[in-house]
C-alpha positions in Angstrom: 23.6 5.9 6.0 19.7 4.8 7.1 17.7 7.6 9.4 16.3 6.4 12.5 13.1 7.2 13.4 11.9 6.6 17.6 8.3 6.0 17.2 5.7 6.4 20.1 2.9 3.9 20.2 -0.5 4.2 21.3 -3.9 1.9 21.7 -1.3 -1.1 19.7 -0.7 1.7 16.8 2.1 3.9 16.1 0.9 7.8 16.7 0.4 10.0 13.9 3.1 12.2 14.9 5.8 9.5 14.9 4.2 9.0 11.3 4.8 12.8 10.4 8.6 12.2 11.5 9.0 8.7 9.2 7.4 10.9 6.3 9.6 13.8 6.4 13.1 10.9 6.8 12.0 9.5 4.2 12.2 12.7 2.5 15.9 12.3 3.0 16.8 9.8 0.0 18.2 6.8 3.6 16.6 3.9 4.2 14.5 5.0 7.5 14.1 2.7 10.4 11.9 2.5 13.4 12.3 2.1 16.9 9.6 1.6 19.5 10.3 1.2 23.4 8.4 -0.2 25.9 6.3 -3.3 26.0 3.3 -5.3 24.1 4.7 -3.1 20.9 4.0 -6.4 18.2 1.3 -4.9 17.0 2.6 -1.4 16.8 5.6 -2.5 15.2 3.6 -4.5 12.7 1.7 -1.0 12.0 5.2 0.6 11.8 6.7 -1.9 9.6 4.4 -0.4 7.0 6.5 2.6 6.6 10.0 1.7 7.4 12.9 -0.3 6.3 13.5 -1.9 9.4 12.1 -2.3 13.1 13.7 -2.2 16.2 11.9 -3.3 19.2 13.3 -3.0 22.9 10.4 -4.6 25.1 10.8 -4.1 28.7 8.4 -2.3 31.0 11.2 -0.5 32.9 10.9 1.4 29.0 7.0 1.9 30.1 6.3 4.7 30.8 8.3 7.1 28.8 11.0 8.9 30.8 14.3 10.7 29.4 16.5 8.8 32.2 15.7 5.2 30.5 15.0 5.6 27.3 18.2 7.8 26.5 20.7 5.1 26.7 18.9 2.6 24.9 18.0 4.9 21.9 21.9 6.1 21.9 22.7 2.4 21.9 20.0 1.9 18.6 
């Protein structure tokens, strides 16, 4: 079963804290999928793809900026 890592992006790259989460997830021995939420994520998705098996991207202006009320249902569906 794959491990899903919710990744944060900044300035078109994935934040270092998210890469630490990916590194820990990889130690579990399962495939790691990355999830990015927000807008303008194509470059961040390409960056994340270097570290995970697959990248799920949900682009929607309502997800920018982070709010638990808007992100939680999307993460649950992923």
